[in-house]
PLY file of the C-alpha trace (Angstrom):
ply
format ascii 1.0
element vertex 185
property float x
property float y
property float z
element edge 184
property int vertex1
property int vertex2
end_header
144.48 72.91 64.67
142.50 70.92 67.17
144.35 71.86 70.63
145.10 68.64 72.55
144.93 69.99 75.95
141.56 71.77 75.81
140.06 68.70 74.35
137.37 67.00 75.87
139.05 63.77 75.43
142.57 64.75 76.49
141.33 66.03 79.35
139.04 62.41 80.60
142.60 60.99 79.42
144.54 63.04 82.25
142.24 62.72 85.08
142.03 58.78 84.32
145.48 58.62 83.94
146.10 60.93 87.30
143.53 58.37 88.91
145.71 55.71 88.58
148.78 57.72 89.81
146.76 57.80 93.10
145.92 54.24 92.88
149.74 53.67 92.83
150.22 55.44 95.82
148.79 52.84 98.01
150.88 49.45 96.58
153.90 50.94 99.15
157.07 49.49 100.68
157.11 51.69 103.30
161.06 52.87 103.51
161.91 55.59 106.20
161.50 59.37 104.43
160.93 57.90 100.69
158.86 55.06 100.27
158.91 52.38 96.94
155.47 53.62 95.31
154.08 52.05 92.07
153.65 55.80 91.07
155.76 55.86 88.81
154.90 53.10 86.22
152.11 54.88 86.22
153.76 58.59 85.50
155.79 56.64 83.00
152.65 54.74 81.43
150.67 58.10 81.09
153.61 59.81 79.64
154.09 57.06 77.19
150.58 56.32 76.17
149.43 59.78 76.37
152.54 62.40 75.21
153.89 65.18 76.83
151.48 67.51 77.25
148.76 65.44 78.36
150.87 62.96 80.40
152.19 65.77 82.88
148.34 67.59 83.10
147.33 63.62 84.09
150.27 64.08 87.16
149.16 67.68 87.72
145.68 66.40 88.05
146.90 63.93 90.51
148.95 66.64 93.09
146.36 68.74 92.59
143.76 66.27 93.90
146.30 65.22 96.33
146.49 69.20 97.62
143.13 69.98 97.96
142.60 67.11 100.92
141.15 63.37 98.99
144.14 61.31 100.13
145.38 60.34 97.07
149.84 60.67 98.54
151.38 57.33 99.11
150.14 55.92 102.70
146.98 57.74 101.97
148.36 61.13 102.81
146.99 64.14 101.79
147.15 68.42 101.71
149.74 71.12 101.04
151.81 70.05 103.37
152.85 66.99 101.92
153.90 68.91 98.76
155.85 71.41 100.93
157.52 68.11 102.77
160.49 66.34 102.07
158.61 64.09 99.18
157.06 66.51 97.73
159.65 66.63 94.80
159.37 63.96 93.70
155.85 65.34 92.97
156.85 67.77 91.27
159.29 65.33 89.73
156.55 63.21 87.93
155.08 66.34 86.26
158.42 67.69 84.93
159.30 63.69 84.73
156.31 62.82 82.27
156.20 65.29 80.42
159.99 64.57 79.03
159.27 61.07 78.87
155.99 61.75 76.67
158.06 64.20 74.23
160.55 62.24 74.04
158.30 59.36 72.99
156.83 62.02 71.06
160.10 62.47 68.84
159.73 58.93 67.01
156.69 57.79 65.00
156.69 54.55 66.22
159.28 54.04 69.09
159.90 50.75 70.22
160.64 49.23 73.31
164.50 50.49 73.97
162.78 54.41 73.14
160.64 54.38 75.11
163.27 53.36 78.21
165.59 55.80 77.15
163.02 57.99 77.69
161.49 56.95 80.28
165.44 56.59 82.26
165.75 60.19 81.40
162.66 61.36 82.79
162.82 59.51 86.01
166.49 61.37 86.32
164.83 64.41 86.32
161.83 63.44 88.84
164.78 61.91 90.92
166.75 65.06 91.23
163.81 67.30 92.01
162.72 65.03 94.36
166.22 64.97 95.88
166.45 68.41 96.14
163.46 68.99 98.06
164.87 66.07 100.23
168.05 67.66 101.46
166.09 71.06 101.50
163.35 69.85 103.95
165.23 67.17 105.53
169.08 68.99 105.33
170.33 66.37 104.39
173.74 66.93 101.95
173.46 65.82 98.49
175.16 62.11 98.84
172.52 61.39 102.42
169.79 62.33 100.46
171.08 60.27 97.00
171.37 57.63 99.44
167.79 57.62 101.19
165.83 59.35 98.35
167.07 57.61 95.50
169.16 54.34 95.81
166.76 52.08 97.42
164.38 52.71 94.61
166.55 52.17 91.98
165.99 47.97 91.52
162.23 48.52 91.57
162.31 51.77 89.76
164.25 49.67 86.81
161.66 46.92 86.93
158.33 49.79 87.08
160.51 51.45 83.84
160.73 47.93 82.04
157.13 46.79 82.41
155.65 50.42 81.76
157.93 49.93 78.29
156.42 47.13 77.36
152.73 47.96 78.31
153.23 50.33 76.08
154.31 49.03 73.55
151.81 46.82 73.32
148.79 49.21 74.21
149.51 51.86 72.32
147.64 50.48 69.39
145.12 49.14 71.06
144.65 51.95 73.23
144.09 54.57 69.60
141.77 52.48 67.85
139.23 52.77 71.06
140.08 55.89 72.44
142.12 58.06 69.66
144.21 60.89 71.15
143.36 64.53 70.23
145.49 65.83 66.98
148.36 67.20 67.89
0 1
1 2
2 3
3 4
4 5
5 6
6 7
7 8
8 9
9 10
10 11
11 12
12 13
13 14
14 15
15 16
16 17
17 18
18 19
19 20
20 21
21 22
22 23
23 24
24 25
25 26
26 27
27 28
28 29
29 30
30 31
31 32
32 33
33 34
34 35
35 36
36 37
37 38
38 39
39 40
40 41
41 42
42 43
43 44
44 45
45 46
46 47
47 48
48 49
49 50
50 51
51 52
52 53
53 54
54 55
55 56
56 57
57 58
58 59
59 60
60 61
61 62
62 63
63 64
64 65
65 66
66 67
67 68
68 69
69 70
70 71
71 72
72 73
73 74
74 75
75 76
76 77
77 78
78 79
79 80
80 81
81 82
82 83
83 84
84 85
85 86
86 87
87 88
88 89
89 90
90 91
91 92
92 93
93 94
94 95
95 96
96 97
97 98
98 99
99 100
100 101
101 102
102 103
103 104
104 105
105 106
106 107
107 108
108 109
109 110
110 111
111 112
112 113
113 114
114 115
115 116
116 117
117 118
118 119
119 120
120 121
121 122
122 123
123 124
124 125
125 126
126 127
127 128
128 129
129 130
130 131
131 132
132 133
133 134
134 135
135 136
136 137
137 138
138 139
139 140
140 141
141 142
142 143
143 144
144 145
145 146
146 147
147 148
148 149
149 150
150 151
151 152
152 153
153 154
154 155
155 156
156 157
157 158
158 159
159 160
160 161
161 162
162 163
163 164
164 165
165 166
166 167
167 168
168 169
169 170
170 171
171 172
172 173
173 174
174 175
175 176
176 177
177 178
178 179
179 180
180 181
181 182
182 183
183 184
């Protein structure tokens, strides 16, 4: 049995998708407290194409790059302070959300578009729950206010990103696996 997480190929995939999440951080619609970025699109895509373990690892790579000082967080921010700031819960949510999305998608041999959308929605609930929890704590907001600032403005764009990620994943998964086969599970 091959160990998925320890294979060189798996680590390369995780690093590549961590880098795509970093690129997504530079596509920003600035809002107070929580900006809208393309990061969640790449979180969803990584999880759908790599699975739960490698999808989560890709986000660990992304977060670690930012923590060590590379300007990969939204708006070119970096450092441990971002992880401890109002949006740090979303960064932790990327890891948890990717794991959940990937594991749900792995439950089916060949998941269809609606299954992927559903898995991504569930993963994003976890992502947002962690984000809102830290936003409440750090910014000293009520649950309602944190939800209003940290979730509501992102819902329309988030829905579009989930649909787009599911569409891309369904179209690319077989082609990508032919060119770059994933390690055995």
